[in-house]
MARBA-3410 file (N, C-alpha, C, O; in Angstrom, 1 decimal):
235
103.2,-32.7,6.1,103.5,-33.4,4.9,103.2,-32.6,3.6,102.2,-31.9,3.6 ~ 104.1,-32.7,2.7,103.9,-31.9,1.5,102.8,-32.4,0.6,102.6,-33.6,0.5 ~ 102.0,-31.5,0.0,101.0,-31.9,-0.9,101.0,-30.9,-2.1,101.5,-29.8,-1.9 ~ 100.5,-31.3,-3.2,100.4,-30.4,-4.3,99.5,-29.2,-3.9,98.5,-29.3,-3.2 ~ 99.9,-28.0,-4.4,99.1,-26.8,-4.1,97.6,-26.9,-4.5,96.8,-26.4,-3.8
97.4,-27.6,-5.6,96.0,-27.7,-6.0,95.2,-28.4,-5.0,94.0,-28.1,-4.7 ~ 95.8,-29.5,-4.4,95.1,-30.3,-3.4,94.9,-29.4,-2.1,93.8,-29.5,-1.5 ~ 95.9,-28.7,-1.7,95.8,-27.8,-0.5,94.7,-26.8,-0.7,93.9,-26.6,0.3 ~ 94.6,-26.1,-1.8,93.6,-25.1,-2.0,92.2,-25.7,-2.0,91.3,-25.1,-1.5 ~ 92.1,-26.9,-2.6,90.8,-27.5,-2.7,90.4,-28.0,-1.3,89.2,-27.8,-0.9
91.3,-28.6,-0.5,91.0,-29.0,0.8,90.6,-27.9,1.8,89.9,-28.1,2.7 ~ 91.2,-26.7,1.5,90.9,-25.5,2.3,89.6,-24.9,2.0,89.1,-23.9,2.6 ~ 88.9,-25.4,0.9,87.6,-24.8,0.5,87.8,-23.6,-0.3,86.8,-22.8,-0.5 ~ 89.0,-23.3,-0.8,89.2,-22.1,-1.6,88.6,-22.2,-3.0,87.9,-21.3,-3.5 ~ 88.8,-23.4,-3.6,88.3,-23.6,-5.0,88.5,-25.0,-5.3,89.1,-25.8,-4.5
88.1,-25.5,-6.5,88.3,-26.8,-7.0,89.8,-26.9,-7.4,90.5,-25.9,-7.6 ~ 90.2,-28.2,-7.6,91.6,-28.4,-8.1,91.8,-27.8,-9.5,92.9,-27.2,-9.7 ~ 90.9,-27.9,-10.3,91.0,-27.3,-11.7,91.1,-25.8,-11.6,92.0,-25.2,-12.2 ~ 90.3,-25.2,-10.7,90.4,-23.7,-10.6,91.7,-23.3,-9.9,92.2,-22.2,-10.2 ~ 92.2,-24.2,-9.0,93.5,-23.9,-8.4,94.6,-23.7,-9.4,95.5,-22.8,-9.2
94.6,-24.5,-10.4,95.6,-24.4,-11.5,95.5,-23.0,-12.1,96.5,-22.4,-12.4 ~ 94.3,-22.5,-12.3,94.1,-21.2,-12.9,94.6,-20.1,-11.9,95.2,-19.1,-12.3 ~ 94.3,-20.3,-10.6,94.8,-19.3,-9.6,96.4,-19.2,-9.7,97.0,-18.2,-9.7 ~ 97.0,-20.4,-9.7,98.5,-20.5,-9.7,99.0,-19.8,-11.0,100.0,-19.1,-10.9 ~ 98.4,-20.2,-12.1,98.9,-19.6,-13.4,98.8,-18.1,-13.4,99.5,-17.4,-14.1
97.7,-17.6,-12.7,97.5,-16.1,-12.7,98.4,-15.4,-11.7,98.3,-14.2,-11.6 ~ 99.2,-16.1,-11.0,100.1,-15.5,-10.0,99.4,-15.1,-8.7,99.9,-14.3,-7.9 ~ 98.3,-15.8,-8.4,97.5,-15.4,-7.2,98.0,-16.2,-6.0,97.5,-15.9,-4.9 ~ 98.8,-17.2,-6.2,99.3,-18.1,-5.1,100.8,-17.9,-4.9,101.5,-17.9,-5.8 ~ 101.2,-17.8,-3.6,102.6,-17.7,-3.3,102.9,-18.7,-2.2,102.1,-19.1,-1.4
104.2,-19.2,-2.2,104.7,-20.1,-1.2,106.0,-19.5,-0.6,106.9,-19.3,-1.3 ~ 105.9,-19.2,0.6,107.0,-18.5,1.3,107.5,-17.2,0.6,108.6,-16.9,0.5 ~ 106.4,-16.5,0.1,106.7,-15.2,-0.5,107.0,-15.2,-2.0,107.2,-14.2,-2.6 ~ 107.1,-16.4,-2.6,107.5,-16.5,-4.0,106.3,-17.0,-4.8,105.6,-17.9,-4.3 ~ 106.1,-16.4,-6.0,105.0,-16.9,-6.8,105.1,-18.4,-7.1,106.1,-18.9,-7.4
103.9,-19.1,-6.9,103.9,-20.5,-7.1,103.9,-20.9,-8.6,103.5,-20.1,-9.4 ~ 104.3,-22.1,-8.9,104.2,-22.7,-10.2,103.4,-23.9,-10.2,103.3,-24.6,-9.2 ~ 102.8,-24.2,-11.4,102.0,-25.5,-11.5,102.9,-26.7,-11.2,104.0,-26.8,-11.7 ~ 102.5,-27.5,-10.3,103.3,-28.7,-9.9,104.0,-28.5,-8.6,104.5,-29.5,-8.0 ~ 104.0,-27.3,-8.0,104.7,-27.0,-6.8,103.9,-27.7,-5.6,102.7,-28.0,-5.7
104.7,-28.1,-4.6,104.1,-28.7,-3.4,104.5,-27.8,-2.2,105.4,-27.0,-2.2 ~ 103.7,-28.0,-1.1,104.0,-27.2,0.1,103.5,-28.0,1.3,102.6,-28.9,1.2 ~ 104.1,-27.8,2.5,103.6,-28.4,3.7,103.0,-27.3,4.5,103.6,-26.3,5.0 ~ 101.6,-27.3,4.7,100.9,-26.2,5.4,101.4,-26.1,6.9,101.2,-25.0,7.5 ~ 102.1,-27.1,7.5,102.6,-26.9,8.8,103.9,-26.2,8.8,104.3,-25.7,9.9
104.6,-26.1,7.7,105.9,-25.5,7.6,106.0,-24.3,6.7,106.7,-23.3,7.0 ~ 105.2,-24.4,5.6,105.3,-23.3,4.6,104.2,-22.3,4.7,103.1,-22.6,5.2 ~ 104.5,-21.1,4.3,103.4,-20.0,4.3,102.9,-20.0,2.9,103.6,-19.5,2.0 ~ 101.6,-20.4,2.7,101.0,-20.3,1.4,99.9,-19.2,1.5,99.1,-19.2,2.5 ~ 99.9,-18.4,0.5,98.9,-17.3,0.5,98.1,-17.4,-0.8,98.7,-17.8,-1.9
96.9,-16.9,-0.8,96.0,-16.8,-2.0,95.5,-15.3,-2.0,94.8,-14.9,-1.1 ~ 95.9,-14.6,-3.0,95.5,-13.2,-3.1,96.0,-12.4,-1.8,95.3,-11.5,-1.3 ~ 97.2,-12.8,-1.3,97.8,-12.2,-0.2,97.3,-12.6,1.2,97.8,-12.2,2.2 ~ 96.3,-13.5,1.2,95.7,-14.0,2.4,96.3,-15.4,2.8,96.3,-16.2,1.9 ~ 96.7,-15.6,4.0,97.3,-16.9,4.4,96.3,-18.0,4.3,95.2,-17.9,4.6
96.8,-19.2,3.8,96.0,-20.4,3.7,96.3,-21.2,5.0,97.3,-21.8,5.1 ~ 95.3,-21.3,5.8,95.4,-22.0,7.1,94.4,-23.1,7.1,93.2,-22.9,7.3 ~ 94.9,-24.3,6.8,93.9,-25.5,6.7,94.7,-26.7,7.1,95.5,-27.2,6.3 ~ 94.4,-27.3,8.2,95.0,-28.5,8.7,93.9,-29.5,8.8,92.8,-29.2,9.0 ~ 94.3,-30.8,8.8,93.3,-31.8,8.8,92.4,-31.7,10.1,91.2,-31.9,10.0
93.0,-31.4,11.2,92.3,-31.4,12.5,91.3,-30.2,12.5,90.5,-30.1,13.4 ~ 91.5,-29.2,11.6,90.6,-28.1,11.5,89.4,-28.3,10.6,88.6,-27.4,10.5 ~ 89.4,-29.4,9.9,88.3,-29.7,9.0,87.0,-30.0,9.9,87.1,-30.8,10.8 ~ 85.9,-29.4,9.5,84.7,-29.6,10.3,83.6,-30.2,9.4,83.4,-29.8,8.2 ~ 82.9,-31.2,9.9,81.8,-31.8,9.3,80.7,-31.9,10.3,80.9,-32.2,11.4
79.5,-31.5,9.9,78.3,-31.6,10.8,77.1,-32.0,10.0,77.0,-31.8,8.8 ~ 76.1,-32.5,10.7,74.9,-33.0,10.2,73.7,-32.1,10.7,73.6,-32.0,12.0 ~ 72.9,-31.5,9.9,71.8,-30.8,10.3,70.5,-31.5,9.9,70.4,-32.2,8.9 ~ 69.5,-31.5,10.8,68.2,-31.9,10.4,67.4,-30.7,9.9,66.8,-30.0,10.7 ~ 67.4,-30.5,8.6,66.8,-29.4,8.0,65.3,-29.4,8.1,64.7,-30.4,7.7
64.6,-28.4,8.6,63.2,-28.4,8.6,62.6,-27.9,7.3,63.4,-27.4,6.4 ~ 61.4,-28.0,7.1,60.7,-27.4,5.9,60.8,-25.9,6.1,60.8,-25.3,7.2 ~ 60.7,-25.2,4.9,60.7,-23.8,4.9,62.0,-23.1,5.0,62.1,-21.8,5.1 ~ 63.1,-23.8,4.8,64.5,-23.3,4.8,65.1,-23.6,3.4,65.0,-24.8,3.0 ~ 65.7,-22.6,2.8,66.4,-22.9,1.6,67.9,-23.3,1.9,68.5,-22.9,2.8
68.4,-24.2,1.0,69.8,-24.6,1.2,70.7,-23.7,0.5,71.1,-24.0,-0.7 ~ 71.1,-22.7,1.1,72.0,-21.7,0.6,72.7,-20.9,1.7,72.1,-20.9,2.9 ~ 73.8,-20.2,1.5,74.4,-19.4,2.5,73.7,-18.1,2.7,73.7,-17.5,3.8 ~ 73.1,-17.6,1.7,72.3,-16.4,1.8,71.2,-16.4,0.7,71.4,-17.1,-0.3 ~ 70.1,-15.7,0.9,69.0,-15.7,-0.1,68.6,-14.3,-0.4,68.2,-13.5,0.5
68.6,-14.0,-1.7,68.3,-12.6,-2.2,66.9,-12.3,-2.0,66.5,-11.1,-2.0 ~ 66.0,-13.3,-1.7,64.6,-13.0,-1.5,64.3,-13.0,0.0,63.1,-12.8,0.3 ~ 65.3,-13.0,0.8,65.1,-12.9,2.2,64.5,-14.1,3.0,64.0,-14.0,4.1 ~ 64.5,-15.3,2.3,63.9,-16.5,2.9,64.9,-17.0,4.0,66.1,-16.7,3.9 ~ 64.4,-17.8,4.9,65.2,-18.4,5.9,66.2,-19.4,5.3,65.8,-20.2,4.3
67.4,-19.5,5.7,68.4,-20.4,5.1,68.8,-21.4,6.1,68.9,-21.2,7.3 ~ 69.2,-22.6,5.6,69.7,-23.7,6.5,71.0,-23.3,7.1,71.3,-23.7,8.2 ~ 71.8,-22.4,6.5,73.0,-21.9,7.1,72.8,-21.2,8.4,73.7,-21.2,9.3 ~ 71.7,-20.5,8.5,71.4,-19.8,9.8,71.3,-20.8,11.0,71.7,-20.4,12.1 ~ 70.9,-22.0,10.7,70.7,-23.0,11.8,72.0,-23.5,12.3,72.1,-24.1,13.4
73.1,-23.4,11.5,74.4,-23.9,11.9,75.4,-22.8,12.1,76.6,-23.0,12.2 ~ 74.9,-21.6,12.2,75.8,-20.4,12.3,76.7,-20.4,13.6,77.7,-19.7,13.7 ~ 76.2,-21.2,14.6,77.0,-21.2,15.9,78.0,-22.3,16.0,78.4,-22.7,17.1 ~ 78.3,-22.9,14.8,79.3,-24.1,14.8,80.7,-23.7,15.1,81.5,-24.5,15.3 ~ 81.0,-22.4,14.9,82.4,-21.9,15.2,83.2,-21.6,14.1,84.4,-21.1,14.2
82.8,-21.9,12.8,83.6,-21.6,11.7,82.7,-21.5,10.4,81.5,-21.8,10.5 ~ 83.3,-21.0,9.3,82.5,-20.9,8.1,82.3,-22.3,7.5,83.4,-22.9,7.2 ~ 81.1,-22.7,7.2,80.9,-24.0,6.5,79.8,-23.8,5.5,79.1,-22.8,5.5 ~ 79.8,-24.7,4.5,78.8,-24.6,3.4,78.1,-25.9,3.3,78.6,-27.0,3.8 ~ 76.9,-25.9,2.7,76.1,-27.2,2.5,76.7,-28.1,1.4,77.2,-27.6,0.4
76.7,-29.4,1.7,77.1,-30.4,0.7,75.9,-30.9,0.0,75.2,-31.7,0.6 ~ 75.6,-30.4,-1.2,74.4,-30.8,-1.9,73.3,-29.9,-1.4,73.5,-28.8,-0.8 ~ 72.0,-30.3,-1.6,70.9,-29.4,-1.2,69.7,-30.3,-0.9,69.5,-31.4,-1.4 ~ 68.8,-29.6,-0.2,67.4,-30.1,-0.1,66.5,-28.9,-0.4,66.8,-27.8,0.0 ~ 65.4,-29.1,-1.2,64.6,-28.0,-1.6,63.8,-27.4,-0.4,63.8,-28.0,0.7
63.2,-26.3,-0.7,62.5,-25.5,0.4,61.6,-26.4,1.2,61.5,-26.2,2.4 ~ 60.8,-27.2,0.6,59.8,-28.0,1.3,60.2,-29.4,1.7,59.4,-30.2,2.2 ~ 61.5,-29.7,1.5,62.0,-31.0,1.9,62.7,-30.9,3.2,63.2,-29.8,3.6 ~ 62.8,-32.0,3.9,63.4,-32.0,5.3,64.5,-33.1,5.3,64.7,-33.9,4.4 ~ 65.2,-33.1,6.5,66.1,-34.2,6.8,67.5,-33.9,6.8,68.0,-32.8,7.0
68.3,-34.9,6.6,69.8,-34.9,6.7,70.4,-34.0,5.7,70.3,-34.2,4.5 ~ 71.1,-33.0,6.2,71.9,-32.1,5.3,73.3,-31.9,5.9,73.4,-31.5,7.1 ~ 74.3,-32.2,5.1,75.7,-32.1,5.6,76.2,-30.7,5.4,75.9,-30.0,4.4 ~ 77.0,-30.2,6.3,77.8,-29.0,6.1,79.3,-29.2,6.4,79.6,-30.1,7.3 ~ 80.2,-28.5,5.8,81.6,-28.7,6.0,82.4,-27.5,5.5,81.9,-26.6,4.9
83.7,-27.5,5.9,84.6,-26.6,5.3,85.7,-27.3,4.6,86.8,-26.8,4.3 ~ 85.4,-28.6,4.2,86.4,-29.5,3.5,86.0,-29.5,2.1,85.1,-30.2,1.6 ~ 86.8,-28.7,1.3,86.6,-28.6,-0.1,86.8,-29.9,-0.9,86.0,-30.3,-1.7 ~ 87.9,-30.6,-0.6,88.1,-31.9,-1.3,87.1,-32.9,-0.9,86.6,-33.7,-1.8 ~ 86.7,-33.0,0.4,85.7,-34.0,0.8,84.3,-33.7,0.1,83.6,-34.6,-0.3
84.0,-32.4,0.0,82.8,-32.0,-0.7,82.8,-32.5,-2.2,81.8,-33.1,-2.6 ~ 83.9,-32.3,-2.9,84.0,-32.8,-4.2,83.9,-34.3,-4.4,83.3,-34.8,-5.3 ~ 84.4,-35.0,-3.4,84.3,-36.5,-3.4,82.9,-37.0,-3.3,82.4,-37.9,-4.0 ~ 82.2,-36.4,-2.4,80.8,-36.8,-2.1,79.9,-36.4,-3.3,79.0,-37.2,-3.7 ~ 80.1,-35.3,-3.9,79.2,-34.8,-4.9,79.5,-35.4,-6.3,78.7,-35.4,-7.2
80.7,-35.9,-6.5,81.1,-36.4,-7.8,80.3,-37.6,-8.1,80.3,-38.5,-7.3 ~ 79.7,-37.7,-9.3,78.8,-38.9,-9.6,79.6,-40.2,-9.5,78.9,-41.2,-9.3 ~ 80.9,-40.2,-9.8,81.6,-41.5,-9.8,81.6,-42.2,-8.4,81.8,-43.4,-8.4 ~ 81.4,-41.5,-7.4,81.4,-42.1,-6.0,80.1,-42.7,-5.6,80.1,-43.5,-4.7 ~ 79.0,-42.4,-6.3,77.7,-43.0,-6.1,77.3,-43.1,-4.7,77.0,-44.2,-4.2
77.4,-42.0,-4.0,77.0,-42.0,-2.6,75.4,-42.1,-2.5,74.7,-41.3,-3.0 ~ 75.0,-43.1,-1.8,73.5,-43.4,-1.7,72.8,-42.3,-0.8,73.4,-41.9,0.2 ~ 71.6,-42.0,-1.2,70.8,-41.1,-0.4,69.4,-41.7,-0.3,68.8,-42.1,-1.3 ~ 69.0,-41.9,0.9,67.7,-42.5,1.2,66.7,-41.5,1.7,67.0,-40.7,2.5 ~ 65.5,-41.6,1.1,64.4,-40.7,1.5,63.2,-41.4,1.9,62.8,-42.5,1.4
62.5,-40.9,2.9,61.1,-41.4,3.2,60.1,-40.4,2.6,60.1,-39.2,3.0 ~ 59.3,-40.9,1.7,58.4,-40.0,0.9,57.0,-40.4,1.2,56.6,-41.5,0.9 ~ 56.2,-39.5,1.6,54.8,-39.7,1.8,54.1,-39.2,0.5,54.2,-38.1,0.1 ~ 53.3,-40.1,-0.1,52.7,-39.8,-1.4,51.2,-40.2,-1.4,50.7,-41.0,-0.6 ~ 50.5,-39.6,-2.3,49.1,-40.1,-2.6,49.1,-40.4,-4.1,49.9,-39.8,-4.9
48.2,-41.3,-4.5,48.1,-41.7,-5.9,48.0,-43.2,-6.0,48.0,-43.9,-5.0 ~ 48.0,-43.7,-7.3,47.8,-45.1,-7.5,49.2,-45.8,-7.4,50.0,-45.8,-8.3 ~ 49.4,-46.4,-6.2,50.7,-47.0,-5.9,51.1,-48.2,-6.8,52.2,-48.3,-7.3 ~ 50.1,-49.0,-7.1,50.4,-50.2,-7.9,50.9,-49.8,-9.3,51.8,-50.5,-9.9 ~ 50.3,-48.8,-9.9,50.7,-48.3,-11.2,52.0,-47.6,-11.1,52.8,-47.7,-12.0
52.3,-46.9,-10.0,53.5,-46.1,-9.9,54.8,-46.9,-9.7,55.8,-46.5,-10.2 ~ 54.7,-47.9,-8.9,55.9,-48.6,-8.5,56.8,-49.1,-9.7,58.0,-48.9,-9.7 ~ 56.2,-49.8,-10.7,57.0,-50.2,-11.8,57.6,-49.0,-12.6,58.7,-49.2,-13.1 ~ 57.0,-47.9,-12.5,57.6,-46.7,-13.2,58.7,-46.2,-12.4,59.8,-45.8,-13.0 ~ 58.6,-46.1,-11.1,59.7,-45.6,-10.2,60.9,-46.4,-10.3,62.0,-45.9,-10.2
60.7,-47.7,-10.4,61.9,-48.6,-10.4,62.4,-49.0,-11.8,63.4,-49.6,-11.9 ~ 61.7,-48.5,-12.8,62.1,-48.7,-14.1,63.0,-47.6,-14.7,63.4,-46.7,-14.0 ~ 63.3,-47.6,-16.0,64.1,-46.6,-16.6,63.3,-45.3,-16.7,62.3,-45.2,-17.3 ~ 63.9,-44.3,-16.0,63.3,-42.9,-16.1,64.3,-42.0,-16.6,65.5,-42.2,-16.6 ~ 63.8,-40.9,-17.2,64.7,-39.9,-17.8,64.4,-38.5,-17.2,63.2,-38.1,-17.1
65.4,-37.8,-16.9,65.3,-36.4,-16.4,66.4,-35.6,-17.1,67.6,-36.0,-17.2 ~ 66.0,-34.4,-17.6,66.9,-33.5,-18.2,67.7,-34.1,-19.4,68.9,-33.8,-19.6 ~ 67.1,-35.1,-20.1,67.7,-35.7,-21.2,68.7,-36.9,-20.8,69.3,-37.5,-21.7 ~ 68.8,-37.2,-19.5,69.6,-38.3,-19.0,68.8,-39.4,-18.5,67.8,-39.2,-17.8 ~ 69.2,-40.6,-18.8,68.6,-41.8,-18.2,69.1,-42.0,-16.8,70.3,-42.1,-16.5
68.2,-42.1,-15.8,68.5,-42.3,-14.4,68.9,-43.7,-14.1,68.4,-44.7,-14.7 ~ 69.8,-43.8,-13.1,70.1,-45.2,-12.6,68.9,-45.7,-11.9,68.2,-44.8,-11.3 ~ 68.6,-47.0,-11.9,67.4,-47.5,-11.2,67.4,-47.1,-9.7,68.4,-47.2,-9.0 ~ 66.3,-46.7,-9.3,66.1,-46.4,-7.8,65.6,-47.7,-7.1,65.0,-48.6,-7.7 ~ 66.0,-47.7,-5.8,65.5,-48.8,-4.9,64.3,-48.3,-4.2,64.4,-47.2,-3.5
63.2,-48.9,-4.3,61.9,-48.4,-3.8,61.2,-49.5,-3.0,61.1,-50.6,-3.4 ~ 60.9,-49.2,-1.7,60.1,-50.1,-0.8,58.9,-49.4,-0.3,59.0,-48.2,0.0 ~ 57.9,-50.1,-0.1,56.7,-49.6,0.5,56.8,-49.8,2.0,56.8,-50.9,2.5 ~ 56.8,-48.7,2.8,56.9,-48.8,4.3,55.6,-48.8,4.9,55.4,-49.4,6.0 ~ 54.6,-48.1,4.3,53.3,-48.1,4.9,52.3,-47.7,3.8,52.6,-46.9,2.9
51.1,-48.4,3.8,50.1,-48.1,2.8,48.8,-47.9,3.5,48.3,-48.8,4.2 ~ 48.1,-46.8,3.2,46.8,-46.6,3.9,45.9,-45.7,3.0,46.3,-45.3,1.9 ~ 44.7,-45.5,3.4,43.7,-44.8,2.6,44.1,-43.3,2.4,43.8,-42.8,1.3 ~ 44.8,-42.7,3.4,45.1,-41.3,3.3,46.5,-41.1,2.6,46.9,-40.0,2.3 ~ 47.2,-42.2,2.3,48.5,-42.0,1.6,49.4,-43.2,1.9,49.1,-44.0,2.8
50.6,-43.2,1.3,51.5,-44.2,1.5,52.9,-43.6,1.8,53.2,-42.5,1.4 ~ 53.8,-44.4,2.5,55.1,-43.9,2.8,56.1,-44.9,2.1,56.0,-46.1,2.2 ~ 56.9,-44.3,1.2,57.9,-45.1,0.5,59.3,-44.8,1.0,59.6,-43.7,1.4 ~ 60.2,-45.8,0.9,61.6,-45.6,1.0,62.2,-45.6,-0.4,62.0,-46.5,-1.2 ~ 62.9,-44.5,-0.8,63.4,-44.3,-2.1,64.9,-44.1,-1.9,65.3,-43.1,-1.3
65.8,-44.9,-2.6,67.2,-44.8,-2.5,67.8,-44.5,-3.9,67.5,-45.2,-4.8 ~ 68.5,-43.4,-4.0,69.1,-43.0,-5.2,70.6,-42.6,-4.9,71.0,-42.5,-3.8 ~ 71.4,-42.5,-6.0,72.8,-42.0,-5.8,73.1,-40.9,-6.7,74.2,-40.4,-6.7 ~ 72.2,-40.5,-7.6,72.4,-39.3,-8.4,71.9,-38.1,-7.7,71.2,-38.2,-6.7 ~ 72.2,-36.9,-8.3,71.8,-35.7,-7.6,71.1,-34.7,-8.5,71.4,-33.5,-8.5
70.2,-35.1,-9.3,69.4,-34.2,-10.2,68.6,-33.3,-9.3,68.1,-33.7,-8.2 ~ 68.3,-32.1,-9.8,67.5,-31.1,-9.1,66.1,-31.7,-8.8,65.4,-32.1,-9.7 ~ 65.7,-31.7,-7.5,64.4,-32.2,-7.1,64.1,-33.6,-7.7,63.0,-33.8,-8.1 ~ 65.1,-34.4,-7.7,65.0,-35.7,-8.5,63.9,-36.6,-8.0,63.1,-37.1,-8.8 ~ 63.8,-36.8,-6.7,62.7,-37.7,-6.1,61.4,-37.2,-6.4,60.5,-37.9,-6.8
61.2,-35.9,-6.2,59.9,-35.3,-6.5,59.5,-35.4,-8.0,58.3,-35.7,-8.3 ~ 60.4,-35.2,-8.8,60.2,-35.3,-10.3,59.9,-36.8,-10.7,59.1,-37.0,-11.6 ~ 60.6,-37.7,-10.1,60.4,-39.1,-10.4,59.0,-39.5,-10.0,58.3,-40.2,-10.7 ~ 58.5,-39.0,-8.8,57.2,-39.3,-8.3,56.1,-38.7,-9.3,55.1,-39.3,-9.5 ~ 56.4,-37.5,-9.7,55.5,-36.9,-10.6,55.3,-37.7,-11.9,54.2,-37.8,-12.4
56.4,-38.2,-12.4,56.4,-39.0,-13.7,55.5,-40.3,-13.4,54.9,-40.8,-14.3 ~ 55.6,-40.8,-12.2,54.8,-42.0,-11.9,53.4,-41.7,-11.4,52.7,-42.6,-11.1 ~ 53.0,-40.4,-11.5,51.6,-40.1,-11.2,51.3,-40.0,-9.7,50.2,-40.0,-9.3 ~ 52.4,-39.8,-8.9,52.2,-39.6,-7.4,52.4,-38.2,-7.0,53.2,-37.4,-7.6 ~ 51.6,-37.8,-6.0,51.8,-36.4,-5.4,52.5,-36.6,-4.1,52.1,-37.3,-3.2
53.7,-35.8,-4.0,54.5,-35.9,-2.8,53.9,-35.0,-1.7,53.7,-33.8,-2.0 ~ 53.6,-35.5,-0.6,53.1,-34.7,0.6,54.2,-34.4,1.5,54.1,-33.3,2.2 ~ 55.2,-35.2,1.7,56.3,-35.0,2.6,57.5,-35.8,2.1,57.4,-36.9,1.6 ~ 58.7,-35.1,2.2,59.9,-35.8,1.7,61.0,-35.5,2.8,61.3,-34.4,3.1 ~ 61.5,-36.6,3.3,62.5,-36.5,4.4,63.8,-37.3,4.0,63.6,-38.5,3.7
64.9,-36.7,3.9,66.2,-37.5,3.7,66.6,-38.1,5.0,66.9,-37.3,6.0 ~ 66.7,-39.4,5.1,67.0,-40.1,6.4,68.4,-40.7,6.4,68.9,-41.1,7.4 ~ 69.0,-40.8,5.2,70.4,-41.4,5.2,71.2,-40.8,4.0,70.6,-40.5,2.9 ~ 72.5,-40.6,4.2,73.4,-40.2,3.2,74.7,-41.0,3.4,75.4,-40.9,4.4 ~ 75.0,-41.9,2.4,76.1,-42.8,2.6,75.9,-43.7,3.8,74.9,-44.4,3.9
76.8,-43.6,4.7,76.7,-44.4,6.0,76.1,-43.7,7.1,75.9,-44.3,8.2 ~ 75.7,-42.4,6.9,75.1,-41.6,8.0,73.6,-41.7,8.0,73.0,-41.7,6.9 ~ 73.1,-41.8,9.2,71.6,-41.8,9.3,71.2,-40.6,10.2,71.9,-40.2,11.1 ~ 70.0,-40.1,9.9,69.4,-39.0,10.7,69.1,-39.5,12.1,69.3,-38.7,13.1 ~ 68.6,-40.7,12.3,68.3,-41.2,13.6,67.4,-40.3,14.4,66.4,-39.8,13.8
67.8,-40.0,15.6,66.9,-39.2,16.5,67.2,-37.7,16.5,66.7,-37.1,17.4 ~ 68.0,-37.2,15.6,68.3,-35.8,15.6,67.1,-35.0,15.4,66.4,-35.2,14.4 ~ 66.8,-34.1,16.3,65.5,-33.3,16.2,65.6,-32.3,15.1,66.6,-31.8,14.7 ~ 64.4,-32.0,14.5,64.3,-31.0,13.5,64.9,-29.6,13.9,64.5,-29.1,15.0 ~ 65.7,-29.1,13.0,66.3,-27.8,13.3,67.6,-27.9,14.1,68.3,-26.8,14.4
68.0,-29.1,14.6,69.2,-29.2,15.4,70.3,-29.8,14.5,70.1,-30.4,13.5 ~ 71.6,-29.6,15.0,72.7,-30.2,14.3,73.7,-30.8,15.3,73.6,-30.5,16.5 ~ 74.6,-31.6,14.8,75.7,-32.1,15.6,76.9,-32.3,14.7,76.8,-32.5,13.5 ~ 78.1,-32.3,15.3,79.3,-32.6,14.6,79.4,-34.1,14.3,78.9,-34.9,15.1 ~ 80.0,-34.4,13.2,80.3,-35.8,12.9,81.5,-36.3,13.7,82.4,-35.5,13.9
81.6,-37.6,14.0,82.8,-38.1,14.6,83.8,-38.4,13.6,83.5,-38.4,12.4 ~ 85.0,-38.6,14.0,86.1,-38.9,13.1,85.8,-40.2,12.3,86.1,-40.2,11.1 ~ 85.3,-41.2,12.9,85.0,-42.4,12.2,83.9,-42.2,11.2,83.9,-42.8,10.1 ~ 82.9,-41.4,11.5,81.8,-41.1,10.6,82.4,-40.3,9.3,82.0,-40.6,8.2 ~ 83.3,-39.4,9.6,83.9,-38.6,8.5,84.7,-39.6,7.6,84.6,-39.5,6.3
85.5,-40.5,8.2,86.3,-41.4,7.4,85.4,-42.3,6.6,85.7,-42.7,5.4 ~ 84.3,-42.8,7.1,83.4,-43.6,6.4,82.7,-42.9,5.3,82.3,-43.6,4.3 ~ 82.5,-41.6,5.4,81.8,-40.8,4.4,82.7,-40.5,3.2,82.2,-40.6,2.1 ~ 83.9,-40.1,3.5,84.8,-39.5,2.4,86.0,-40.4,2.1,86.9,-40.0,1.4 ~ 85.9,-41.7,2.5,87.1,-42.6,2.3,87.2,-42.8,0.8,88.2,-43.5,0.4
END
């Protein structure tokens, strides 16, 4: 089926749709050997599309989505200039090049998505889609004082945050476990929210993203998403 070139390049993970227009305008994209123009369409099953002379091979059935249970001590990046362990190393045997969708910081754990679907990545990360992320957070501090702050209006980086959903899952002398649900993606958002509320985070695990749950996936292990899981995530 014919699609606009911008969509094809984005879906193949080459670049965003906006950047694809710049590629086309710069003469870096060809269709069947001819320089492409803004607004051109192509059928990847029938037409030969190249970017910088390299063929664009991306069909729907070739799109890969997987879920990793990221352990602590791994950075969410494809490579690290400081030589730290990367989450990408844990999914290197998946059979193709994939990248992380969003991130978890070095000391955070849990559900981390990887894909080679550029358009799907953009849909999940764009704020307008409000994909929920649920975390189980082990904290110490004055919980009664902190809860109204966590669920009230908070500000990070000059922006007012959307209200978080917070539930107390366990409360004890050595600490408490909270369920925190957000849909924004500020850097280290949950940790910084807890800090504003006077809580110290001892452990942070992402257990859900959208309709996907970590469930019993062991730490350091990954699995492919099913077709229905992918459709529920990026619909």
